[in-house]
C-alpha positions as CSV (number, residue, x, y, z in Angstrom):
1,X,0.2,0.3,0.2
2,X,1.8,3.2,-1.1
3,X,1.8,5.7,2.0
4,X,0.5,3.0,4.0
5,X,0.4,2.8,7.8
6,X,3.7,1.0,7.9
7,X,5.7,3.4,5.2
8,X,8.5,4.4,7.5
9,X,9.3,0.7,9.0
10,X,12.2,-0.6,7.6
11,X,11.7,-4.5,8.0
12,X,15.3,-6.9,7.1
13,X,13.9,-10.6,6.4
14,X,16.7,-13.3,6.3
15,X,14.0,-15.6,5.4
16,X,13.1,-18.3,2.9
17,X,10.0,-20.9,2.3
18,X,6.5,-19.6,3.5
19,X,5.6,-18.7,6.7
20,X,8.7,-15.6,7.2
21,X,7.8,-14.5,3.7
22,X,4.1,-14.7,4.3
23,X,4.2,-12.3,7.4
24,X,7.0,-9.4,5.4
25,X,4.7,-9.8,2.6
26,X,1.7,-8.5,4.7
27,X,4.1,-6.0,5.7
28,X,5.1,-4.8,2.6
29,X,1.3,-4.3,1.7
30,X,0.8,-2.0,4.5
31,X,3.5,0.1,3.3
32,X,6.9,-1.4,5.2
33,X,10.4,-1.5,3.0
34,X,10.6,-5.0,2.9
35,X,14.6,-6.1,2.5
36,X,15.1,-9.8,1.4
37,X,18.5,-11.4,2.0
38,X,18.8,-14.2,-0.1
39,X,21.8,-16.8,-0.6
40,X,23.8,-16.4,-4.1
41,X,21.4,-19.3,-5.5
42,X,17.9,-17.4,-3.9
43,X,15.1,-18.7,-1.6
44,X,14.9,-22.1,-2.2
45,X,11.2,-21.4,-2.8
46,X,12.1,-20.0,-6.3
47,X,12.9,-23.5,-7.2
48,X,9.2,-25.2,-6.1
49,X,8.2,-24.9,-9.5
50,X,8.4,-22.9,-12.2
51,X,4.6,-22.6,-13.8
52,X,4.5,-18.9,-13.8
53,X,6.3,-17.3,-16.8
54,X,8.6,-19.6,-15.2
55,X,8.9,-18.2,-11.9
56,X,7.4,-20.0,-8.7
57,X,3.8,-19.9,-7.9
58,X,4.8,-20.0,-4.1
59,X,7.3,-17.4,-4.6
60,X,5.5,-15.2,-6.7
61,X,2.5,-15.0,-4.2
62,X,4.6,-14.4,-1.2
63,X,7.2,-12.2,-1.9
64,X,5.5,-9.1,-3.5
65,X,6.8,-5.6,-3.0
66,X,10.0,-6.5,-1.3
67,X,14.0,-5.8,-2.6
68,X,16.0,-8.7,-3.0
69,X,20.1,-8.2,-1.7
70,X,21.9,-11.5,-2.4
71,X,24.5,-11.5,1.1
72,X,26.9,-14.9,2.1
73,X,26.8,-13.5,5.8
74,X,29.9,-15.8,6.6
75,X,31.9,-13.3,4.6
76,X,33.1,-10.6,6.6
77,X,32.2,-8.0,4.4
78,X,28.4,-8.8,3.7
79,X,28.1,-9.7,7.3
80,X,28.9,-5.9,8.5
81,X,26.5,-4.7,5.5
82,X,23.9,-7.1,7.3
83,X,24.7,-5.7,10.7
84,X,24.5,-2.0,8.9
85,X,21.2,-2.9,7.9
86,X,19.9,-4.7,11.4
87,X,21.0,-1.3,13.1
88,X,18.7,0.9,10.7
89,X,15.9,-1.6,10.9
90,X,12.8,-1.6,13.0
91,X,12.1,-5.7,12.1
92,X,14.2,-8.1,12.0
93,X,12.5,-11.4,10.8
94,X,14.7,-15.1,10.3
95,X,13.5,-18.5,9.8
96,X,16.4,-20.2,9.8
97,X,17.5,-23.3,11.7
98,X,17.4,-22.9,15.5
99,X,20.4,-21.3,16.4
100,X,22.0,-20.7,13.3
101,X,21.6,-16.8,13.7
102,X,23.2,-16.9,17.2
103,X,25.9,-18.8,15.6
104,X,26.4,-16.0,13.4
105,X,26.1,-13.2,16.0
106,X,22.5,-12.0,15.0
107,X,20.4,-14.0,17.5
108,X,17.6,-12.1,18.5
109,X,18.5,-11.6,22.1
110,X,22.4,-10.1,21.1
111,X,20.4,-7.4,18.6
112,X,17.9,-6.4,20.9
113,X,20.7,-5.6,23.4
114,X,22.6,-3.5,20.8
115,X,19.6,-1.9,19.4
116,X,16.5,-2.0,22.2
117,X,14.1,-0.6,19.9
118,X,14.4,-3.6,17.1
119,X,11.6,-5.8,16.9
120,X,13.1,-9.7,16.3
121,X,11.0,-12.1,15.0
122,X,12.1,-15.8,15.2
123,X,9.8,-18.1,12.9
124,X,10.9,-21.9,13.6
125,X,9.0,-25.3,13.4
126,X,9.2,-26.5,17.0
127,X,10.0,-23.3,19.0
128,X,13.8,-22.8,19.9
129,X,13.8,-25.3,22.8
130,X,11.9,-28.3,23.9
131,X,12.7,-32.1,23.0
132,X,11.6,-31.3,19.5
133,X,13.3,-28.2,18.8
134,X,16.1,-29.9,16.7
135,X,13.8,-31.9,14.3
136,X,13.5,-30.4,11.0
137,X,9.9,-29.2,10.0
138,X,7.9,-28.8,7.3
139,X,4.0,-27.9,6.8
140,X,3.3,-31.7,5.8
141,X,5.6,-33.2,8.4
142,X,3.7,-30.8,11.0
143,X,0.1,-31.5,9.9
144,X,0.8,-35.2,10.7
145,X,2.9,-34.2,14.0
146,X,-0.1,-32.5,15.5
147,X,-2.7,-34.9,14.4
148,X,-3.9,-32.4,11.9
149,X,-3.9,-35.4,9.2
150,X,-5.4,-37.6,11.5
151,X,-8.7,-35.3,11.3
152,X,-8.4,-34.9,7.5
153,X,-9.6,-37.1,4.8
154,X,-11.9,-39.6,4.1
155,X,-13.5,-42.2,6.4
156,X,-10.7,-44.7,5.8
157,X,-7.8,-42.9,5.0
158,X,-6.3,-39.6,6.8
159,X,-4.9,-36.6,4.1
160,X,-3.0,-33.7,4.1
161,X,-4.9,-30.2,3.8
162,X,-4.2,-29.2,0.1
163,X,-2.6,-26.2,1.2
164,X,0.4,-25.2,3.4
165,X,-1.9,-24.4,6.5
166,X,1.2,-24.7,9.0
167,X,3.4,-22.6,7.2
168,X,0.2,-19.8,6.7
169,X,-0.9,-20.0,10.2
170,X,2.4,-19.4,11.4
171,X,3.0,-16.3,9.1
172,X,-0.5,-15.0,10.1
173,X,0.8,-15.0,13.5
174,X,3.9,-13.4,13.3
175,X,2.3,-11.0,11.1
176,X,-0.2,-9.9,13.9
177,X,2.4,-10.3,16.6
178,X,4.8,-7.6,14.6
179,X,1.9,-5.4,14.4
180,X,1.3,-5.7,18.3
181,X,5.1,-5.0,19.0
182,X,4.9,-2.0,16.8
183,X,2.1,0.0,18.4
184,X,3.7,-1.1,21.7
185,X,7.2,0.6,20.7
186,X,5.2,3.2,20.2
187,X,4.1,3.7,23.5
188,X,6.9,2.8,25.8
189,X,9.9,3.2,23.2
190,X,11.5,-0.5,23.8
191,X,11.3,-3.1,21.0
192,X,10.1,-7.0,21.7
193,X,11.2,-10.7,20.9
194,X,8.9,-12.5,18.7
195,X,9.3,-16.6,18.4
196,X,6.2,-18.3,16.8
197,X,6.2,-22.2,15.5
198,X,4.7,-23.7,13.1
199,X,3.8,-26.3,15.7
200,X,2.3,-24.0,17.8
201,X,0.2,-22.1,15.4
202,X,-1.4,-25.8,14.0
203,X,-1.7,-26.9,18.1
204,X,-3.9,-23.7,18.4
205,X,-5.7,-24.4,15.7
206,X,-6.5,-28.3,16.4
207,X,-7.8,-26.6,20.0
208,X,-11.5,-28.0,19.2
209,X,-10.6,-32.1,18.3
210,X,-7.9,-31.7,21.3
211,X,-10.7,-30.5,23.9
212,X,-13.2,-33.6,22.3
213,X,-10.3,-36.0,23.1
214,X,-9.5,-34.6,26.2
215,X,-12.8,-34.0,28.0
216,X,-15.4,-36.3,26.0
217,X,-12.7,-39.3,25.5
218,X,-12.7,-39.3,21.7
219,X,-11.4,-37.0,18.9
220,X,-13.3,-36.4,16.0
221,X,-13.7,-39.0,13.2
222,X,-12.5,-38.4,9.7
223,X,-15.9,-37.5,7.9
224,X,-14.2,-36.5,4.5
225,X,-16.7,-34.0,2.7
226,X,-19.1,-33.9,6.0
227,X,-18.4,-32.2,9.3
228,X,-17.4,-34.7,12.1
229,X,-19.7,-33.1,14.9
230,X,-22.6,-31.0,13.1
231,X,-24.9,-32.7,10.9
232,X,-25.9,-31.9,8.1
233,X,-23.4,-30.1,7.1
234,X,-21.2,-31.9,3.7
235,X,-21.3,-33.1,0.5
236,X,-24.7,-34.9,-1.3
237,X,-25.0,-35.9,-5.0
238,X,-28.0,-34.5,-6.9
239,X,-29.7,-36.3,-9.5
240,X,-27.6,-35.0,-12.6
241,X,-24.5,-36.1,-10.8
242,X,-23.1,-32.9,-9.2
243,X,-22.3,-32.3,-5.9
244,X,-23.8,-29.5,-3.6
245,X,-22.6,-29.0,-0.1
246,X,-25.2,-27.3,2.3
247,X,-24.6,-26.4,6.1
248,X,-27.1,-26.3,9.1
249,X,-25.8,-24.3,12.2
250,X,-29.1,-25.0,14.2
251,X,-32.5,-26.4,14.9
252,X,-34.5,-23.4,13.2
253,X,-32.6,-23.7,10.1
254,X,-32.7,-27.8,10.3
255,X,-36.8,-26.7,10.6
256,X,-36.9,-24.8,7.6
257,X,-34.7,-27.1,5.6
258,X,-37.0,-29.9,6.1
259,X,-40.2,-28.0,5.1
260,X,-38.6,-26.0,2.2
261,X,-36.1,-28.0,0.3
262,X,-36.7,-31.5,1.8
263,X,-40.6,-30.9,1.4
264,X,-41.3,-32.8,4.8
265,X,-41.9,-31.1,8.1
266,X,-41.9,-34.2,10.0
267,X,-38.5,-35.1,9.0
268,X,-37.7,-32.5,11.7
269,X,-39.5,-34.0,14.5
270,X,-38.2,-37.3,14.2
271,X,-37.1,-38.7,17.0
272,X,-33.6,-39.7,15.0
273,X,-33.3,-35.9,13.6
274,X,-34.8,-33.6,16.6
275,X,-31.3,-32.3,17.8
276,X,-27.9,-31.9,16.4
277,X,-26.4,-34.9,18.5
278,X,-29.2,-36.6,17.1
279,X,-28.5,-36.4,13.9
280,X,-25.2,-37.0,14.3
281,X,-25.5,-40.2,16.0
282,X,-28.3,-41.4,13.1
283,X,-25.7,-39.8,10.3
284,X,-26.9,-42.8,7.9
285,X,-30.1,-42.6,8.2
286,X,-29.8,-39.0,8.1
287,X,-27.8,-39.0,4.6
288,X,-30.3,-41.2,3.4
289,X,-33.1,-39.3,4.0
290,X,-31.6,-36.1,2.1
291,X,-29.9,-38.5,-0.8
292,X,-33.5,-39.8,-1.4
293,X,-34.7,-35.8,-2.1
294,X,-31.7,-34.8,-3.4
295,X,-31.6,-37.8,-6.1
296,X,-34.7,-37.2,-7.9
297,X,-33.7,-33.3,-8.4
298,X,-31.2,-31.4,-10.5
299,X,-28.4,-29.2,-8.8
300,X,-29.8,-26.6,-10.0
301,X,-33.4,-27.1,-8.4
302,X,-31.8,-28.1,-4.9
303,X,-29.9,-24.8,-5.3
304,X,-33.0,-23.1,-5.9
305,X,-34.8,-24.5,-2.7
306,X,-31.8,-23.8,-0.7
307,X,-31.6,-19.9,-1.8
308,X,-35.3,-19.9,-1.1
309,X,-35.3,-21.4,2.2
310,X,-32.2,-19.4,3.3
311,X,-30.2,-22.8,4.1
312,X,-26.1,-21.9,3.4
313,X,-25.3,-24.1,0.6
314,X,-22.1,-24.2,-2.0
315,X,-21.2,-26.1,-4.9
316,X,-18.3,-28.5,-4.9
317,X,-16.1,-26.5,-7.2
318,X,-12.8,-27.3,-8.1
319,X,-9.7,-24.9,-8.9
320,X,-11.0,-24.5,-12.5
321,X,-13.9,-23.3,-11.0
322,X,-12.0,-21.2,-9.0
323,X,-10.4,-19.3,-11.6
324,X,-13.3,-18.3,-13.7
325,X,-15.6,-17.8,-10.2
326,X,-17.4,-14.2,-10.3
327,X,-16.6,-13.7,-6.7
328,X,-12.7,-14.0,-7.5
329,X,-10.9,-10.5,-6.8
330,X,-7.6,-10.3,-9.2
331,X,-4.6,-8.2,-9.0
332,X,-1.9,-7.9,-11.6
333,X,1.8,-8.2,-10.3
334,X,4.5,-7.5,-12.5
335,X,7.5,-10.3,-12.4
336,X,11.1,-10.6,-13.8
337,X,9.3,-12.7,-16.7
338,X,5.9,-11.1,-17.2
339,X,2.7,-10.1,-15.5
340,X,1.3,-12.5,-13.2
341,X,-2.5,-12.4,-12.2
342,X,-3.1,-13.2,-8.5
343,X,-5.9,-13.2,-5.7
344,X,-6.5,-9.6,-4.3
345,X,-5.3,-9.2,-0.7
346,X,-8.2,-10.4,1.3
347,X,-8.2,-6.7,3.4
348,X,-9.8,-4.4,1.5
349,X,-9.4,-0.6,2.7
350,X,-12.5,2.0,2.1
351,X,-11.3,4.4,-0.5
352,X,-8.2,2.3,-1.8
353,X,-8.1,0.1,-5.1
354,X,-6.7,-3.4,-4.7
355,X,-3.2,-3.3,-6.4
356,X,-0.2,-5.7,-6.4
357,X,3.5,-4.9,-5.7
358,X,6.2,-6.3,-7.9
359,X,8.0,-9.6,-7.4
360,X,11.9,-9.1,-7.3
361,X,14.3,-10.4,-9.4
362,X,17.3,-12.1,-7.4
363,X,19.4,-10.1,-6.5
364,X,17.6,-7.2,-8.1
365,X,18.4,-4.5,-5.7
366,X,21.8,-5.6,-4.8
367,X,23.7,-3.0,-6.2
368,X,21.2,0.0,-4.9
369,X,21.7,-1.2,-1.7
370,X,24.7,-2.4,-1.1
371,X,25.5,1.7,-2.3
372,X,23.2,3.1,0.2
373,X,24.3,0.9,3.5
374,X,27.9,1.3,2.2
375,X,30.8,1.5,5.2
376,X,31.8,5.1,5.5
377,X,33.6,5.0,8.4
378,X,37.1,5.5,6.7
379,X,35.7,8.3,4.3
380,X,36.8,11.0,6.4
381,X,35.1,13.9,7.6
382,X,33.0,15.3,5.3
383,X,34.0,18.4,3.1
384,X,32.0,21.5,4.5
385,X,31.0,23.5,0.7
386,X,33.4,26.8,0.8
């Protein structure tokens, strides 16, 4: 966002993959200047795929609005340049392996001791301490380790959520924490140390299944395209082969669905279906009742009935359907190899049109940043004009 609320904030990001880049991309969208530090070979997410004019889909999504600076921080000159960048920074974000920045002399505690106004953000798989701290962590591994995969998928087989939810959750948490820390700094003048992990982020999202296990003695079972603890809430086939998804949230909606969609208000008071708990207990009979009605109608008729009844519904779309969905908002971002049409930011600002920031070329800003932050300690006294 041009002249956004973070327009005077400098973020130094020693980052790779998904979680940290998502956090800093959101900061860039708010107007922050984000300098992304990359190795000579680049953030390895640049090589995940090459589907967007030769660019990686992940990289194009997560690195808009940043400057790319290539550094080898094991070299004295580049390490010194990084120190100068951090000295000028408001926020330092890193997601290297636990302990790597401390070994390089840029651990978060040491940096805040030298720069008390600095906000440091350490993003990791399992956290900086604890018995799993040294484990390598990627999104799918975290989905499995936290139990998320055990409640995802079909009835007979666990499954992975099809997008990188552990990384996304972690990046969103880091972004929110940075904003909190910057607001607190306005009041106190002090920076903050923030640590966010993929594991903790998904463990938080797993609270409801965990509470079911801890207090009811059984975690929700996998239900495929049905909700594990609410019924009816799931996908049903219509007579023309299309599937529609419906969601009933309370008994009032259930009565309206029975009367106006199924055409039989008596179903609402059936002893097997009168409450959500009973409907879940007798789910096979419930599904058979709905299937008998939907199977005799085409999807358009079912959808029309649900719309008239005020029943929440959706079509079971695929990615091709999303690509042409009339509700999808897109923006076009410049990239080193051509324009990229991306979903617009989910945050809409009143009076400000959605726009996309450019995607950086590897090291494309190195020369300018090196010149801007060059070591001038040996330059001698500045000459005073006569």
